[in-house]
LOMI-958616 format. One record per residue: z, x, y of N, C-alpha, C, O in turn; residue number from 1. Coordinates in nm, 2 decimals, decimal comma. Example, Ala and Ser with C-alpha at 12.3 -4.5 7.8 and 13.67 -1.06 7.14 Angstrom:
2
    n.c3    n.c1    n.c2   ca.c3   ca.c1   ca.c2    c.c3    c.c1    c.c2    o.c3    o.c1    o.c2  num
    0,78    1,32   -0,57    0,78    1,23   -0,45    0,78    1,32   -0,33    0,85    1,42   -0,33    1
    0,71    1,28   -0,22    0,71    1,37   -0,11    0,79    1,29    0,00    0,80    1,34    0,11    2
END
This chain:
77
    n.c3    n.c1    n.c2   ca.c3   ca.c1   ca.c2    c.c3    c.c1    c.c2    o.c3    o.c1    o.c2  num
    5,68    7,02   15,87    5,69    7,15   15,82    5,80    7,16   15,71    5,78    7,23   15,61    1
    5,91    7,10   15,74    6,03    7,11   15,65    6,00    7,04   15,52    6,04    7,09   15,41    2
    5,92    6,93   15,53    5,88    6,86   15,41    5,79    6,94   15,32    5,80    6,94   15,20    3
    5,70    7,02   15,38    5,61    7,10   15,31    5,69    7,22   15,24    5,66    7,25   15,12    4
    5,78    7,27   15,31    5,86    7,38   15,24    5,94    7,32   15,13    5,95    7,38   15,02    5
    6,00    7,20   15,15    6,08    7,14   15,04    5,99    7,11   14,92    6,03    7,13   14,81    6
    5,86    7,06   14,95    5,77    7,04   14,84    5,73    7,17   14,77    5,72    7,17   14,64    7
    5,71    7,27   14,84    5,68    7,40   14,78    5,79    7,45   14,69    5,77    7,51   14,58    8
    5,92    7,43   14,74    6,03    7,47   14,66    6,04    7,39   14,53    6,07    7,45   14,43    9
    6,02    7,26   14,55    6,02    7,17   14,43    5,91    7,22   14,33    5,94    7,22   14,21   10
    5,79    7,25   14,38    5,68    7,29   14,29    5,72    7,42   14,22    5,69    7,43   14,10   11
    5,78    7,51   14,29    5,82    7,64   14,23    5,93    7,61   14,12    5,92    7,68   14,02   12
    6,02    7,53   14,15    6,13    7,50   14,05    6,07    7,43   13,93    6,10    7,46   13,82   13
    5,97    7,34   13,95    5,91    7,27   13,84    5,83    7,37   13,75    5,83    7,36   13,63   14
    5,76    7,46   13,82    5,68    7,56   13,75    5,78    7,65   13,67    5,75    7,68   13,55   15
    5,89    7,69   13,73    5,99    7,77   13,66    6,04    7,70   13,54    6,05    7,76   13,43   16
    6,07    7,57   13,55    6,12    7,49   13,44    6,01    7,48   13,33    6,04    7,49   13,21   17
    5,88    7,47   13,37    5,77    7,46   13,27    5,76    7,59   13,19    5,75    7,59   13,07   18
    5,77    7,70   13,27    5,76    7,84   13,20    5,88    7,86   13,11    5,86    7,91   12,99   19
    6,00    7,82   13,15    6,11    7,83   13,07    6,10    7,75   12,94    6,13    7,80   12,83   20
    6,06    7,62   12,95    6,04    7,54   12,84    5,94    7,59   12,74    5,96    7,58   12,62   21
    5,83    7,64   12,80    5,73    7,70   12,71    5,78    7,82   12,63    5,75    7,83   12,52   22
    5,86    7,90   12,70    5,92    8,02   12,63    6,01    7,97   12,52    6,01    8,03   12,41   23
    6,09    7,87   12,54    6,18    7,82   12,44    6,10    7,76   12,32    6,14    7,79   12,21   24
    6,00    7,69   12,35    5,92    7,63   12,24    5,85    7,74   12,16    5,85    7,73   12,04   25
    5,80    7,85   12,22    5,74    7,96   12,15    5,84    8,03   12,07    5,82    8,07   11,95   26
    5,96    8,05   12,12    6,07    8,11   12,04    6,11    8,03   11,92    6,13    8,09   11,81   27
    6,12    7,90   11,94    6,15    7,81   11,82    6,04    7,82   11,71    6,07    7,83   11,60   28
    5,91    7,82   11,76    5,80    7,83   11,66    5,81    7,96   11,59    5,79    7,97   11,47   29
    5,84    8,07   11,66    5,84    8,20   11,60    5,96    8,21   11,50    5,95    8,26   11,39   30
    6,07    8,15   11,54    6,19    8,15   11,45    6,16    8,07   11,32    6,20    8,11   11,22   31
    6,09    7,96   11,34    6,06    7,88   11,22    5,97    7,96   11,13    5,98    7,96   11,00   32
    5,87    8,03   11,18    5,77    8,11   11,10    5,85    8,22   11,03    5,82    8,24   10,91   33
    5,94    8,29   11,10    6,01    8,39   11,04    6,10    8,34   10,93    6,12    8,40   10,83   34
    6,16    8,23   10,95    6,25    8,16   10,85    6,17    8,13   10,73    6,22    8,14   10,61   35
    6,05    8,08   10,74    5,96    8,05   10,63    5,93    8,17   10,55    5,93    8,17   10,43   36
    5,90    8,28   10,62    5,87    8,40   10,55    5,99    8,45   10,47    5,98    8,49   10,36   37
    6,10    8,45   10,54    6,23    8,49   10,47    6,26    8,41   10,35    6,30    8,46   10,24   38
    6,23    8,28   10,36    6,25    8,19   10,25    6,16    8,21   10,13    6,19    8,20   10,02   39
    6,03    8,24   10,17    5,93    8,27   10,07    5,97    8,40    9,99    5,96    8,41    9,87   40
    6,01    8,50   10,07    6,06    8,63   10,00    6,17    8,60    9,91    6,18    8,65    9,80   41
    6,27    8,53    9,96    6,39    8,50    9,88    6,36    8,43    9,75    6,40    8,46    9,64   42
    6,27    8,32    9,76    6,23    8,25    9,64    6,15    8,33    9,55    6,17    8,33    9,42   43
    6,06    8,41    9,60    5,98    8,50    9,51    6,07    8,60    9,44    6,05    8,63    9,32   44
    6,17    8,66    9,52    6,26    8,75    9,46    6,33    8,69    9,34    6,35    8,75    9,23   45
    6,38    8,57    9,36    6,45    8,50    9,25    6,36    8,48    9,12    6,41    8,49    9,01   46
    6,23    8,44    9,15    6,14    8,42    9,04    6,11    8,55    8,97    6,11    8,56    8,84   47
    6,10    8,66    9,04    6,07    8,79    8,98    6,20    8,83    8,90    6,18    8,88    8,79   48
    6,31    8,81    8,96    6,44    8,85    8,89    6,45    8,77    8,75    6,49    8,83    8,65   49
    6,42    8,64    8,75    6,43    8,56    8,63    6,33    8,62    8,53    6,36    8,62    8,41   50
    6,21    8,65    8,57    6,11    8,70    8,47    6,16    8,84    8,41    6,15    8,86    8,29   51
    6,21    8,92    8,50    6,26    9,05    8,45    6,37    9,03    8,35    6,38    9,10    8,25   52
    6,46    8,94    8,38    6,58    8,91    8,29    6,54    8,84    8,16    6,59    8,88    8,05   53
    6,45    8,74    8,17    6,42    8,66    8,06    6,32    8,71    7,96    6,33    8,69    7,84   54
    6,21    8,77    8,02    6,11    8,81    7,93    6,09    8,97    7,93    6,00    9,02    7,87   55
    6,19    9,03    7,99    6,20    9,18    7,98    6,08    9,25    8,02    6,02    9,33    7,95   56
    6,03    9,22    8,15    5,91    9,29    8,20    5,96    9,36    8,33    6,07    9,34    8,38   57
    5,88    9,46    8,37    5,92    9,53    8,49    5,90    9,44    8,61    5,83    9,34    8,61   58
    5,96    9,48    8,72    5,94    9,40    8,85    5,80    9,40    8,89    5,75    9,29    8,94   59
    5,73    9,51    8,88    5,59    9,51    8,91    5,50    9,42    8,82    5,42    9,34    8,87   60
    5,53    9,42    8,69    5,46    9,32    8,60    5,50    9,18    8,64    5,41    9,09    8,64   61
    5,62    9,15    8,67    5,66    9,02    8,71    5,58    8,97    8,84    5,54    8,86    8,84   62
    5,57    9,06    8,93    5,50    9,03    9,06    5,35    9,01    9,03    5,29    8,92    9,09   63
    5,30    9,09    8,93    5,16    9,07    8,90    5,14    8,93    8,83    5,04    8,86    8,85   64
    5,23    8,90    8,74    5,22    8,77    8,67    5,23    8,65    8,78    5,15    8,55    8,76   65
    5,31    8,67    8,88    5,33    8,56    8,98    5,22    8,57    9,09    5,22    8,49    9,18   66
    5,14    8,67    9,09    5,04    8,70    9,19    5,10    8,70    9,33    5,06    8,64    9,43   67
    5,21    8,78    9,34    5,28    8,80    9,47    5,19    8,88    9,56    5,13    8,98    9,53   68
    5,19    8,83    9,69    5,10    8,90    9,79    5,15    9,04    9,81    5,27    9,07    9,81   69
    5,06    9,13    9,84    5,09    9,27    9,87    5,19    9,29    9,99    5,27    9,38    9,98   70
    5,18    9,20   10,09    5,26    9,22   10,21    5,40    9,19   10,19    5,49    9,24   10,26   71
    5,44    9,12   10,08    5,58    9,09   10,06    5,64    9,17    9,94    5,76    9,16    9,92   72
    5,56    9,24    9,87    5,60    9,32    9,76    5,71    9,42    9,79    5,81    9,43    9,72   73
    5,70    9,49    9,90    5,80    9,59    9,93    5,94    9,52    9,96    6,04    9,58    9,93   74
    5,94    9,40   10,01    6,07    9,34   10,03    6,13    9,29    9,90    6,26    9,27    9,90   75
    6,06    9,28    9,80    6,11    9,23    9,67    6,17    9,35    9,59    6,26    9,34    9,52   76
    6,10    9,47    9,61    6,15    9,58    9,54    6,27    9,64    9,61    6,32    9,74    9,57   77
END
């Protein structure tokens, strides 16, 4: 009986460790995805800024020239 209880406790601990590891992995993936989006916005902002400065176009025109996606345009303005 005691061995069965010990085994159940071990199984529960292993399951908890599995769930914890899975959560950590999902958090890391989410963080990487968010970092990529932030990097994309930052790079696009710099490209828009250069076009505005060098060829004297509006930010909207620069974004149109670069085909900037609609979902990141507000972050650039």
